[in-house]
C-alpha positions in Angstrom: 75.8 53.5 -88.7 73.8 56.8 -88.8 75.4 57.6 -92.1 74.1 54.4 -93.6 70.6 55.2 -92.3 70.7 58.7 -93.8 71.8 57.3 -97.1 69.0 54.7 -97.2 66.5 57.3 -96.1 67.6 59.8 -98.7 67.4 57.2 -101.5 63.9 56.2 -100.5 62.6 59.8 -100.2 64.5 60.8 -103.3 62.8 58.1 -105.3 59.4 59.0 -103.9 59.9 62.6 -104.8 61.0 61.6 -108.3 58.0 59.3 -108.8 55.6 62.1 -107.6 57.2 64.6 -110.0 57.0 62.1 -112.9 53.3 61.4 -112.1 52.4 65.1 -111.9 54.2 65.8 -115.2 52.2 63.0 -116.9 48.9 64.2 -115.3 49.4 67.7 -116.7 49.6 66.1 -120.2 46.0 64.8 -120.0 44.5 61.4 -120.4 46.6 60.5 -123.5 49.9 61.2 -121.7 49.2 58.6 -119.0 47.9 56.0 -121.5 50.0 52.8 -121.9 49.5 52.7 -125.6 50.1 56.5 -126.2 53.1 56.1 -128.6 51.1 53.9 -131.0 47.7 55.5 -130.4 45.6 56.8 -133.2 43.4 58.8 -130.9 40.8 56.1 -131.1 39.6 56.8 -127.6 38.1 60.2 -128.7 36.5 58.7 -131.8 35.0 55.6 -130.1 31.3 55.4 -129.7 31.3 54.2 -126.0 27.6 53.7 -125.8 27.7 51.2 -128.7 30.7 49.4 -127.3 29.1 49.0 -123.9 25.9 47.8 -125.4 27.7 45.2 -127.5 29.7 44.0 -124.5 26.5 43.6 -122.4 24.8 41.6 -125.2 27.6 39.1 -125.2 27.6 38.1 -121.5 25.6 40.4 -119.2 26.3 38.2 -116.2 30.1 39.0 -116.4 29.4 42.6 -115.5 26.9 41.9 -112.7 28.6 39.8 -110.0 25.8 40.5 -107.5 23.3 38.1 -109.1 22.9 34.7 -107.7 22.9 31.7 -109.9 21.1 28.5 -108.7 
């Protein structure tokens, strides 16, 4: 039985070490390496005018971004 426990423990810690290694490798690549759409990205994140995008989003429905306001 101790062998089975060691086997399960080594699998769990091995996967944790692998996940940590994979995360650090992606983090070293910068924000685009960790992005979900990185393979199809046209680097639009860098070219976007975020102030304009936020202003347009707030004009559409400002209450969606402020959940602290009470509605009667």
